[in-house]
C-alpha positions in Angstrom: 122.9 177.9 96.7 125.1 177.5 100.4 123.0 179.1 102.8 124.4 181.1 105.8 123.3 181.5 108.5 124.1 185.3 110.2 125.1 183.6 112.9 127.2 181.2 111.0 129.1 183.6 108.9 130.2 185.3 111.8 131.3 181.9 113.5 133.8 181.8 110.2 134.8 185.2 110.1 136.0 184.4 114.8 137.6 181.2 113.4 139.6 183.0 110.3 140.3 185.8 111.8 142.4 183.3 115.1 143.1 181.0 112.4 144.3 183.8 110.4 146.0 186.3 111.7 145.2 190.0 111.4 147.6 190.7 109.8 147.3 188.6 107.3 143.5 188.5 107.6 142.6 191.6 104.8 144.9 189.9 102.0 143.1 186.4 102.6 140.0 188.1 102.5 140.6 190.6 99.5 142.7 187.4 97.4 139.1 185.4 98.0 137.2 188.3 96.6 138.9 187.7 94.0 139.3 183.7 93.5 135.1 184.8 94.0 134.8 187.1 91.6 137.1 184.6 89.1 134.6 182.3 89.9 131.1 183.5 89.0 133.0 185.2 85.7 133.6 181.9 85.2 129.7 180.5 86.1 128.1 183.4 83.8 130.6 182.3 81.0 129.3 178.9 81.2 126.6 180.1 81.0 126.0 182.0 78.3 128.6 179.4 76.2 125.1 177.2 77.0 122.5 179.9 76.3 124.1 180.0 73.6 124.7 177.0 71.7 120.5 175.9 72.9 120.5 179.2 71.2 121.7 177.7 67.8 119.5 174.5 67.9 116.8 176.0 68.8 117.8 178.2 65.2 118.7 174.7 63.2 116.0 173.5 64.0 113.6 175.8 63.2 116.1 176.2 59.4 115.3 172.4 59.2 110.5 173.2 59.3 110.8 176.6 57.6 113.2 174.5 54.9 110.4 171.5 55.1 107.5 173.8 54.1 109.4 176.1 51.6 110.3 172.1 50.1 106.1 171.2 50.3 105.2 174.4 48.9 107.8 173.9 45.8 106.2 170.5 44.6 102.3 171.5 45.4 102.9 174.7 43.3 105.4 171.9 41.0 102.3 169.8 41.3 100.0 172.5 39.7 101.8 173.8 38.0 101.8 170.2 36.1 98.3 170.4 35.4 98.0 173.3 34.2 100.4 172.7 31.6 98.1 169.5 30.7 94.5 171.7 30.3 96.7 173.9 28.4 98.2 171.6 25.9 94.6 170.1 26.7 93.1 172.8 25.2 95.2 173.7 22.1 95.0 170.7 21.1 91.4 171.0 20.9 91.7 174.7 19.0 94.1 173.0 16.5 91.7 170.2 14.9 89.4 171.3 12.8 85.9 171.0 14.3 84.5 168.0 12.3 80.8 168.8 10.1 78.0 167.0 10.2 77.3 164.0 7.5 75.3 166.7 5.9 71.1 165.2 5.7 69.8 164.6 2.3 66.9 166.9 0.7 64.2 165.7 1.1 62.0 165.1 -1.6 60.8 168.7 -2.6 63.4 170.8 -1.9 65.8 168.9 -4.4 66.8 170.8 -7.9 66.6 167.3 -9.2 62.8 166.5 -8.3 61.8 170.9 -8.6 63.1 170.0 -12.6 61.5 167.3 -13.1 58.2 168.9 -12.2 58.0 171.4 -14.2 
């Protein structure tokens, strides 16, 4: 984030030594190190929270997609079941109805019993 060269860092250290003094400089450096560590932990915590929230949102979107696909499959299965039920009902009706016999054809004159009795 910040780009410090070695010469700039040396200038900052010399100014800090002059302003703060050699007695208090170690304590100030330690305090700044602790503050830097806290800031770093805070930033890492915020990053982790953001990552977790993004992952939760991705899971929610995935869950919605899966639910939509599941409902689409369920509807197609219901439609297929209804179509099969209708076909089964039609077959049951066809089986339940007695077959219609074709109308009896009249026997030819030669083969009818009346004509054969008359001939004798």
